[in-house]
N, C-alpha and C positions, 0 to 999 in steps of 0.2 A: 200621181203614179209615175214611177221612174221608167226609163226606157227598158230596164231589165225586167220589170213586171210585165210590160207590154210584150216583150219578146217571149217571155215564159208562157204568157197566155196564148200567143200565136202558135208556139210549139205544141202546147196542149191541144189546141183545136186541130192543128195539122195531124197530130198523133191519132186523135179520134177519127178523123177523116180517113187516114191511111188504114187504120184498123178496120173500119167499116168496109172499105174497099177490098182489103185482103179477105175479110170474112165472107163478103158477098161472092168473090171469085171462087173461094174454096167451096162455098155452099153450092154454087152453080156446077162446079166440076164434079162434085159427088152426087148431085141430083140425077135421077134417071131421066135423061132427055136425049133426044137425037142430036148428033153432032152439029147439024146445020142450025137447029133451034138453039142449042147451047152457045154457039158462036154468035148468033144474032143477039141473044140475051147479054152476053159479055160485051159486045160492041155497044149495045144500048146503054148498059150501065157505065161503060167507059165514057161514052159521050156525055151522059148526065153528070158524071163527076168532073169531067173536063169543063163543062159549062159552069158548074158550081164553083170550081177553082178559079175560073176566069172572072166570074162575077165577084168572088171574094177579093181577088187581087185588084180588080178595078175599084171596088169600094175602099180597099186599104190605100190605094194610090190617091183617091180623091180626099180621103180623110187626112192623109199625110200632107197633101198640097194645102188643104184648108188650114191645118195646124201650123204649117210653115208660114203661110201668109199672116196668120194671127200673130205669130212670134215676131215676124219682121215689122209689122205695124206697131206692135207694142214697143219694140226696140227703137223705132223711129220716134215715137212719142216720148219715151224716156230720154233719148238723146236731145230732143228739142227742149224739153223741160230743163235738163242739165245745162244746156247752152244758154237758155234765157236766164236761169238763176246765176250762172257765172258772169254773164254780161251785166246783170243788175248789180252784183257784188263789186265787179270791177268799176262800175260807174260810181258806186258809193265810195269806194276807196280813193278813186281819182278825185272826187269832190273833197274828201277829207284832206288829201295831200295838197290840193289847191288852196284850201283854207289855211292850212299850216304854213305853206309857202308864203301866202299873202301876209300872215302874221309875222313871219320872220323878216320879210322885206320891210314891213312897216316898222318893226323894232330897229332894224339896221338903219333905216332912214331917220328915225327919231333920234337915235344915238349919234348919228353923224351930225344932225342939226344941233344937238346938245353940245357936241364937241366944238362945232364952229362958233357957237355963241358962248362958250366957256371962257373965252378970253384970249386964247392964243391965236385963234383965227386960222390956224393951218389946216385943220380938218383932216390931218393925216392919221391921227391916232383915234382909236375907238376904245373907250374905257370899258372894262368888263362890267357886266350887269350885277 
């Protein structure tokens, strides 16, 4: 679910809550009750809705914190896996380069020996392979 779907759902729930609140207030205002009783009812409904909104926001905050923690941990695990994979590949390539370097050194040494024993004894020239 994308962040836009979550936001849309939150707006829908908030719209229903606001509509319910407005409908309740209008219903109380047109109901035949004494002023003091009406104000008491409005205050009670207001407190109830305030408490519900506070609970909803607290739950949303906790859910957000939990989701953020999960995403951070997932990111850390992926980064560690990528690091380890890169380090392993670097080790493999380093070993290959070391092997090739050893082969080249050996070939150069062999050719130098061949040139020394070829008869001129100078050892300054290396013949092409």
